[in-house]
N, C-alpha and C positions, 0 to 999 in steps of 0.2 A: 280136527283142526291142527294146524302147525303154528307153533309159537316162534316168532322171530324177534330179535332184539334190535330192530332198526330204529333210528332216531325219528320221532314223529315230526310232522310238519307244523307243530304248534308248541307252545311253551307248556310243559307238563305242570309247572308250578301254578299257572292260572287255573288249570283243570283241578288240581288238588285243592286249591283254596275254594273254588266254586263248590265242589262236592262236599267239602267239610261244612259249608254253610247250608247246603241243600239237603243233606242226608245226616240227621243227627246221630252222633255216637260212633262215627268212624274212628277206628283206633289204629295207631301205628303209621309208618310212612307209606305213601302210595307207591306201588310198583306197577309200571306200565310196560306192556309188551304188545307189539302188533301181531295180529293173527294173520298168517300168510295163507295164500291159496285163493282168496277172493278177488274178483275182477271189478267189483262195483263200489259199494260204500265201504271205505276204510274202517276196519274193525279192530278193537284193542281189548286185551285183558287189562282190567284195572283192579288190582288187588290191594286190600288193606289187611291188617292182622285179623280183623273180625268179620270181614265181608269180601266176597269175591264178585266182581261186576264185569260186565261187558259193555263197551261203548261202541256205537255205530254212528258215523258222521258222513256228511256229504264229502265227496272228493274236492280238492281245491281246483280253481280255474273255472273257465267258462263251461257251462253245462247245457245240454239240450233241454228244451222246454219240457216240463213234467218229469224229467229224469231225476233219479236219486232222491225221491220224496221220503225222507226219513220221518217226516211228520205223519205220513200215512202209515208207515210201518208201526210207529208207536200207537197210533189210534187202533189199528186192527189187533195188535197184541192185547191191548186193554179190553177191547170188545170181546175177544175170544176167551178171555181168562175164565169166564164162567160157563164155558161149554165143555164138551168132551174132546175137543180138538186140543192136543197138547201144545202149549206155547210157553216160552219163558215169561217170568214175571217182569213186566215193564215198570221201571222205577220212576223215571222222570224224563221229560223232554225239555230241551233248551234251544231257543232260537236266537240267543244272544251270541253274535259272531265274535265278540271280543274274547270268548272263553277258549275256543279251539279253532276259530277262523271260519267255521260253517255251523249251521244247525246240527244238532246231534241228539241222541237219546241214550239212556243207560238202562240196562236190564240186569237181573241177577244171572250169574254164571251157573250152569248146570254141569253135573258130573256125568258124562256119557261118551258115546263114540259116534263119530261121523264117518261114514263110508265114502272113500274118495272116488271109487269107480263101481260100475254096475257088476263087474266081475267078482266082487267081494272076496279078494284074495285072503283077507284076514279071517274069513269065516270058513269053517269046514264045509265041504260040498254037501254033506247030508243035512246041514242046517240052513242052507241058503234059501230054499223055498219059503221057509218061515219068515225070513226077512222081507222078501218080495211081497208076501201076503200081508205082512204088517204094514208095509207101505201102502198097499191097495186099500186096506181097511181104514187107514188114517185119511186117505184122500176121500173115501166115501163119507167119513165123519164130517169132513170139511164141507162137502157138497150138500149135506143134510142140515147145516146150520140154519136156524130160523133168523132171517134178516131183520124182521121187525123186533124180535125179542132182544137182539144184540145191538140194536140201534144203527144198523148198517144199510138201511134201505137207500140211503143217499151216498153210498160208498162208490158208486159208479152209475152209469146210465143203464137201465134195464132194457133188454131186447136189442135186436139187430147187432149182436155182438161182433160177429165175424166181419161184417161189412165195415163197421167202425174200426176194428182192429187192423184190417188190411189197409184201410186208408191211413191209419196212424203209422203203421210200419213202413209204408211207402214214403211218407213224409220223413220218417227217421232215416231211411236209406238216402233220400235226397240230401238230408242235412249232414250226414256223416260219411258218405261214400268217399273212398280213397282211390277208386279204380272203376273200370267198366266191367260188367258181368252179364253176359248174354243169358245165363240161367236165371238170374234175378229178374231180368227184363221179361223172360218167358213167364215166370211166376206172377209178376205184377199184372200180366195180361190174363192169365188163366184163373187165378184164385177168385177174383170178383165174379166171374161168370159161372162159377161152379159151387156156390155156397148152398149147403143143404137147407131145406125149409124149416127144420126144427129151431125153436127159439126159446130155450130154457134160460133161466137166470139163477145163478148161485154165486157164492163167493168163489172167485178164481184166484188161486195163489200166484200163477204166472211163471213160476220157476220151480215147479214141484218135481224133484228128482232126489236120488239117494244123497247127493252132496249137500242138500239142504234139510236133511233129517238128522236128528240126534237120537241114537238108540240107547237104551239102558246099558250100563257097563257090561253086563253078562247075558242079557236076555234079548230075544228077537222082538223087542217092544219099543215103539217110538215114544220118546219122552218129550220131544219138542220138534215142532216145525219151525225152521229158521228162514231168514232172508225174505221178508214180505214186501220188498221194494216194488215189485211189479204187480202186486195184488190189486184186484178191482172186482166189480160185479161182472160176471161173464158166463159164457156157456161152459158147463162142466166138462164137455168133451175136449175143450182146449187144454185143460189140465191133464186129462187122461192121455191124450195123444202126445203131449209134451213129455210126459213121464215114460212114454214108449219109444222115444227117439233112439235110445241106445240099441234097440233091436235092429235098427236100420243103418247104423254107422259103425265104423271100424274103431279099433283100439286107439288109433292115433287121431280120432275125431271126437275128443271130449267125452270120454267114458264109454265109447261104443263097444259093442260085443257082437257085431255082425258075423265075425269069423270064428266065434267060439262054438264048440260042441256043447250046446246047452244041456242036453241030457247027461253027458259025462260030467259036467261041472255042477250038476244039481240046481240048475237055473230053469225056472218055468219058461214056457213059450210066452210070447206076447198075448196069445189068445187065452192062455191059462191065467195070466195076470189080470187081464181085463175081465174075465169071467168072475174072478174072485172079488174084484172091485164091485161088480154088479150084484153078486150074492150078498155083499156087505151093505147093500142099500144105496149104491151109487146109481148114476144115470144108466138106464137100461138100453139106451140106443147104441147101435154099433159104431165103433171107431172106423172111419172110412179113410181112403187115400187122401181125400180133401183135408181131413183133420190132421193127418200126419204131414202132408206137404205144407200146410199152413204153419205147423209148429217148426218144421225145418227151415222154412223161409224166415219166420220171425227170429229164430235163433241165429240164422245167418246175419240178419240185420243187427242183432245185439252184438255179435262178434265183430262186425264191421265198426260198430261204435267204439269197441275196445281198441281196435286198430287206429281209429281216428284220435282217441285220447292218447294212445302211445305216440302217435306222430306229433301231437301238440305238446307232449311232455306232462300231461295231467293224468296218466294212467294210475290205477290203484294198486297194481301188482307188477313185479319185475318182469314177468313173462308175458306181458300184455301183447308185445309184438308177435310172438309165436302163436298165442291164442287167437288174436285177431285175424291172423293169416288163414285160419281154418274156415272162415266165412264162406269161401268159394266151395269148399267140400260139402257143406250143408246144403247150399243151393243146388249143387249137382245131385245130391241124394234126393232132394225134393222133386226135381225134374224127372229123375228116373222113376219115381212113383207115379207121376201123372202120365208118363209115357207108357 
């Protein structure tokens, strides 16, 4: 993660006073720094002399329905804390808008590394496969979570996941579109007619990729899965396909590695990554072009939402215009798969 010293859109003194009341024993002055790189819920390091915290809040301004649900993020972090899925310790949730202007939650800060791209330039080529396989193992752990034991049977609707998701993301497209896109129109027609018959239900992270995993400071071991905003109950292959998008996109398309010599760079193929996920206890069904096209379509709509927020002035990151402009590329990649 990148630390940036930008001025927050709220009064830090209000947050400091609230945290001192809510968390006993905080010592020293509060030091606040925004974490750069995210496009969704604004995130801040909140440091005291004796405790390091992270705050995630909704962005300011008008939001799409069901978007930026920090209450759901907090709930699932609490629910997964007793499982083998690594998550940060969720400390508190606050829906009092007078503190920072929106609902927010606070979690303990962990010491680790977040990989910004699938190319893993900071990792030696001989070690990269281990990081990919750690990602696959972590995803398999998530999909094995017992919903009843964790109290998450009502975290989403069971069954008929892809039909409901396609309908949802078509609505999101209509609500946030800033332009016309023939490829999106093609996907809106094709996807509902080509849904596979399988109907499994697990926890679905919704944004499972390298950028949302924190690794041990020196080992190829995931110590935390981050950014649960889009999590719900869903089909496990939605997560698997989403984590595979980088094999189908270019370096200028949000972490892609389509043009990389995988063998020379020590990176497994998509088939090897998926096989390791399956060997680790994940869903045994194959990832098809439907699953990949759906993930690319969904991400295109997410990027279009970023573009819409940038246009309205409520974007969470400074590069929102550039990132949002990539939506057309993801739709184009999806149509190439179904063709």
